[in-house]
N, C-alpha and C positions, 0 to 999 in steps of 0.2 A: 742090838741090845741097848746101845746108847740112845737111840731114837725113842725106844720104849720108855726108858728111864726119864728122858727129858719130858715126855708127855705126862708120865705119872706125877712128876713134880708139880705140874700145873693143874691137875685134877682137883679143884677145890670149889666150893660153892661161890658163886659170883664171878668166876672167871669165864670169859667168853669162849665158846667152843672153837672159834677160829684162832684164839691164842694158843690153845692146846695143839691144834693142827700146826701152827707156826713153829712150835717147839719140836714136834716130831719131824715135820717136813724140812725144817731148817737144819736139823742134825744130819738128815740123809743127804741134803744138798751139799753141806759142808764136807761130807765124806766123798763127794764126787759122784753120787748115785742118783741125783735128782731126776734124771730122765728115765730111771728104772723104777720109779715109784708112781705108778699110773692111777692110783685110786685113793679113796678116803683114808684118813688116819684112824678112824673108829666111829663109834656111834653109841647112843643110849640103847639099852636093852629093855624091852617091855613085853606086853601082851603080843605084839606083832613082831617080835625080835628086833629088827632094825627100826629105831624110832629117833625122833629129834631129841636132843640136838645131834646133828651129824657133825663129826669132827672133820670139817672141810674148810677151805679158805673163805667161802662165802657165808658161813653160818655165824650169825651174831647173837644167837640165843645164849644166855648165861647158864652155867651149870647150877644145879640146885642140890641142896642136901637131900640125901636119900636116893638120888638117881643111881642106876646101875649102868656102868659104862664099860665099853670094851675098846682097847687100843689095838690096832692091827698094822703096825709098820711092817712092810715087806719089800724086799728088793727083788724084782723079777727081770731076769736077763738070760739070754741064751747061754752065756758063758758061765753063769752061776747056777743055773737050774732054777727051780721054783722053790724058793725058801722064804719063810716068813716067821716072825715071832709073834705069837698072840697070847695074851694073858687077860683073863677076865678079872676085874676088880670090883669088889662089893663093898659098899659103904655101910 
C-alpha cells in the first residue's frame, strides 16, 4: 500500500513516467522486496488498454492532464503467494 500511495503522490501533469516508477519501485526496494517486483509499476489506459506512458524506469514521457492511469505495485514471491494492490485513478 505504501508503494501505491508513493506513486499516487507523483501522478501529476508534467511529471515524467519514470519518476512515478521510481517512487513505486523505490518504496518496494526500501522494504526489501525489490527482487520480488518483476514488472512495470503501471501504465496509461486508453483504447488499447495498456498505452504509453508506461510506468517503467526507461519511460521519459511526461504525464498530461486528462490521462487515465493505473498503478499496479505487486510483490510476487513463493512465500507470500501472488498478491498485488491495484487501483485505477481517473482524472
